[in-house]
C-alpha positions in Angstrom: 3.3 8.6 0.8 -0.3 9.8 0.5 -3.3 8.6 2.5 -6.5 8.2 0.6 -9.9 7.8 2.3 -12.2 8.4 -0.7 -12.5 5.4 -2.9 -14.2 7.5 -5.5 -11.1 9.6 -6.1 -9.2 8.5 -9.2 -5.6 7.6 -8.7 -2.6 6.7 -10.8 -2.1 3.1 -11.9 -0.8 0.8 -9.2 0.0 -2.6 -7.8 -2.0 -3.2 -4.6 -2.4 -5.5 -1.7 -5.5 -5.6 0.5 -6.0 -6.7 4.1 -6.2 -5.8 7.7 -2.5 -6.1 8.3 -2.8 -6.3 12.1 0.7 -6.5 13.4 2.3 -6.4 9.9 4.0 -9.7 10.7 6.4 -11.7 8.4 3.5 -12.9 6.2 2.3 -9.4 5.7 5.8 -8.2 5.1 6.2 -10.8 2.3 3.1 -9.4 0.6 4.3 -5.8 1.0 7.8 -6.6 -0.3 6.3 -8.2 -3.4 4.1 -5.2 -4.1 7.1 -2.9 -3.9 9.1 -5.1 -6.3 6.2 -5.6 -8.8 5.4 -1.9 -8.8 9.0 -0.9 -9.3 9.4 -3.4 -12.2 6.3 -2.1 -13.9 6.8 1.6 -13.2 3.6 1.8 -11.2 2.7 3.1 -7.8 2.8 0.8 -4.8 -0.5 0.8 -2.9 -2.1 -0.9 0.1 -5.7 -1.0 1.2 -6.7 -1.6 4.8 -9.8 -1.3 6.9 -10.9 0.6 10.0 -12.5 -0.9 12.0 -11.6 -4.5 11.4 -14.4 -6.2 9.5 -14.6 -8.9 12.1 -15.2 -6.3 14.8 -17.9 -4.6 12.7 -19.8 -7.9 12.3 -19.3 -9.0 15.9 -19.4 -5.8 18.0 -20.0 -7.7 21.2 -16.9 -9.8 20.7 -14.2 -7.2 19.6 -10.8 -8.8 19.4 -7.6 -7.5 20.8 -5.3 -5.6 18.4 -1.6 -6.0 17.8 -1.3 -2.6 16.2 -3.3 0.6 15.9 -4.2 2.2 12.6 -1.5 4.9 13.1 1.1 2.2 13.8 0.2 0.5 10.5 0.5 3.7 8.6 3.8 4.4 10.2 5.1 1.0 9.0 3.8 1.6 5.4 5.5 5.0 5.4 8.8 3.5 6.7 9.0 0.9 3.9 8.3 3.5 1.3 4.8 2.8 -0.1 3.4 5.5 -2.5 -0.2 5.5 -1.1 -2.4 3.9 1.5 -6.2 3.5 1.0 -8.0 3.5 4.4 -11.5 2.2 4.0 -14.1 3.0 6.7 -15.7 -0.4 7.1 -19.4 0.4 7.8 -22.8 -0.9 6.8 -22.7 0.7 3.4 -19.3 -0.8 2.5 -20.2 -4.2 3.9 -23.1 -4.4 1.4 -20.9 -3.6 -1.6 -21.3 -6.3 -4.3 -18.2 -7.9 -5.9 -19.0 -6.1 -9.1 -19.1 -2.7 -7.4 -15.8 -3.4 -5.6 -14.1 -4.5 -8.8 -15.3 -1.3 -10.5 -13.6 0.7 -7.7 -10.4 -1.2 -8.2 -10.4 -0.9 -12.0 -11.9 2.5 -12.6 -10.9 4.6 -9.6 -7.8 3.0 -8.1 -6.4 1.9 -11.5 -5.3 -1.4 -10.1 -3.2 -3.3 -12.7 -1.9 -6.1 -10.5 -2.9 -7.4 -7.0 -0.8 -9.3 -4.5 -2.8 -11.4 -2.0 -2.9 -14.7 -0.3 -4.7 -17.7 -1.9 -7.7 -17.4 0.5 -8.5 -13.7 -0.5 -12.2 -12.9 -0.9 -14.1 -9.7 -1.2 -17.6 -8.1 -1.6 -20.9 -8.7 0.2 -20.8 -12.2 1.8 -17.3 -12.7 0.6 -18.7 -13.6 -2.8 -15.8 -12.2 -4.8 -13.0 -14.6 -5.7 -9.5 -14.3 -7.3 -11.0 -15.5 -10.6 -13.4 -12.6 -10.6 -10.4 -10.2 -10.4 -8.5 -12.0 -13.2 -11.6 -11.9 -15.4 -11.5 -8.1 -15.1 -7.9 -7.8 -16.4 -6.3 -7.5 -12.9 -3.2 -9.6 -12.9 -2.9 -11.9 -10.0 0.2 -12.5 -7.8 -0.6 -15.2 -5.2 1.7 -15.3 -2.3 2.4 -18.5 -0.4 1.8 -18.8 3.3 4.8 -18.0 5.5 5.6 -21.0 7.8 7.7 -20.8 11.0 8.2 -23.5 13.6 5.6 -25.6 11.7 3.0 -22.9 12.1 1.5 -20.5 9.6 2.4 -17.0 10.6 -0.9 -15.2 11.4 -2.2 -12.3 13.4 -4.4 -14.7 15.3 -1.5 -16.9 16.4 0.5 -13.8 17.4 -2.3 -12.5 19.6 -2.4 -15.9 21.3 1.4 -15.7 21.9 1.1 -12.2 23.4 -1.9 -13.1 25.5 -0.1 -16.1 27.0 3.2 -14.2 27.7 5.1 -15.8 24.8 6.6 -12.4 23.9 9.8 -13.8 22.5 8.0 -16.2 20.1 5.5 -13.4 19.1 8.5 -11.2 18.2 9.9 -14.0 16.0 6.7 -14.2 14.1 6.3 -10.4 13.8 9.9 -10.2 12.6 10.8 -7.4 15.0 9.9 -6.5 18.6 6.3 -5.9 19.4 5.8 -2.2 19.9 3.4 0.5 20.8 3.8 4.1 19.7 2.3 7.3 20.9 2.9 10.8 22.1 4.4 11.4 25.6 1.7 13.3 27.6 1.4 14.7 31.1 0.1 12.2 33.6 -0.7 12.4 37.3 3.0 12.4 38.2 2.5 9.4 40.6 5.7 7.8 39.3 7.7 10.9 40.0 6.1 11.3 43.5 7.3 7.8 44.5 10.8 8.3 43.0 10.4 6.6 39.6 9.5 9.2 37.0 7.8 7.8 33.9 7.0 8.8 30.4 3.2 8.4 29.9 2.4 7.3 26.4 -1.0 8.3 24.9 -2.6 5.1 23.7 -4.2 5.1 20.3 -5.8 1.7 20.9 -7.2 0.3 24.1 -7.2 -3.4 23.4 -3.6 -4.6 23.2 -3.3 -8.4 23.6 -0.9 -8.2 26.5 -0.5 -6.5 29.9 2.0 -6.4 32.7 5.5 -5.2 33.5 8.1 -5.4 30.7 11.7 -4.7 29.9 11.5 -2.3 27.0 13.6 -0.2 24.6 12.9 3.1 22.8 15.6 4.1 20.3 18.8 3.6 22.3 17.2 4.0 25.7 16.2 1.1 28.0 13.5 1.0 30.5 10.8 -0.8 32.5 7.2 -0.3 31.3 3.9 -1.0 33.0 1.0 -1.6 30.5 -2.4 -2.0 32.3 -4.8 -0.4 34.7 -2.6 0.3 37.7 -4.6 -1.8 40.2 -2.8 -0.4 43.3 -4.6 2.9 42.6 -8.3 2.4 43.1 -10.9 3.5 40.6 -8.6 3.7 37.5 -10.3 2.1 34.6 -8.2 3.7 31.8 -5.4 1.8 30.1 -2.0 3.2 30.7 1.5 2.7 29.2 4.1 4.2 31.6 7.8 3.8 31.0 10.6 4.4 33.5 13.8 4.9 31.5 17.0 3.7 33.1 19.5 5.8 31.2 17.6 8.9 30.2 16.2 11.9 32.2 15.5 14.6 29.6 12.0 16.1 28.8 10.1 13.9 26.4 6.7 15.7 26.6 5.1 16.1 23.2 7.4 13.7 21.4 6.0 10.7 19.5 8.0 7.7 20.5 7.9 3.9 19.9 8.3 1.4 22.8 9.7 -2.0 21.9 8.6 -4.8 24.3 11.5 -7.2 24.8 10.7 -9.4 27.8 7.8 -9.8 30.3 9.0 -9.4 33.9 5.7 -10.0 35.7 2.0 -9.5 35.6 0.2 -6.6 37.2 -0.2 -6.8 40.9 -2.4 -4.9 43.4 -0.1 -4.0 46.3 -1.3 -3.3 49.8 0.6 -0.1 50.0 2.7 2.4 48.0 5.8 1.2 49.9 5.2 -2.4 48.7 4.9 -1.1 45.1 8.1 0.9 45.4 9.9 -2.3 46.7 8.6 -4.2 43.7 9.7 -1.5 41.2 13.2 -1.7 42.6 13.1 -5.5 41.9 11.7 -4.9 38.4 14.5 -2.5 37.6 17.0 -5.0 38.9 15.6 -7.8 36.8 15.4 -5.6 33.7 19.1 -4.6 34.0 20.0 -8.3 34.3 18.1 -9.0 31.1 19.7 -6.1 29.3 23.2 -7.1 30.4 22.7 -10.6 29.0 21.7 -9.1 25.6 25.0 -7.2 25.3 
């Protein structure tokens, strides 16, 4: 898979889908699967275009929304399912003013788009003036995907963010189609967990606005653990977001490795404890509750 950041760079003919793909939920996966199938049938490359930052955040910088997945996590997913190329568009003032005609020219002349797979509400160009008809008028074949419905609700990133923010992790995972996860490199921390008897793997966060926080039962590969995602309120003055995982059945050195943490169940919210001893007592309880959860899953 290649990553393309220059829209002026000519590419081989392709079937493409375009969107933010935050969380790459079941609805997104249906689009991506169709792109792969259509590209294979036509002997073309499979391509996806996504934006950084999210256009909504660009237009509303004072109201930046939480994010289900970072850009790297999205790229990792595209790679995993075997896409040929990913176009990453820097959404800035210049791109936001691009007319529908200019955008279509990029798709046709540079990206060699022969077919596009999108939802029925897809729009593009300055002021969202471009429509599906504009694309079909320029010899781009349309493949319109139906909305994915689950539990009488349309599967959407907005709804999943709401689930995560309100501790409905199990329901969010159903709509995502896999456990919600955060990936990153294991880095050296302040060793506070080790000092109090609970060594942790500190995950370098690529995005600082996940839609959830607290203490969770988690899994990474075949290893189970308890994770704290938040700002460690017991330790004063810490304003940086942390993801720290205490693994229950693993004690080797993970420093420098890139790992993915699957969030399976929320155990509790973050608490500011009156002392380190109180924190240690709670961690023991968290580990106990996590083990009970994992035992029920087996």
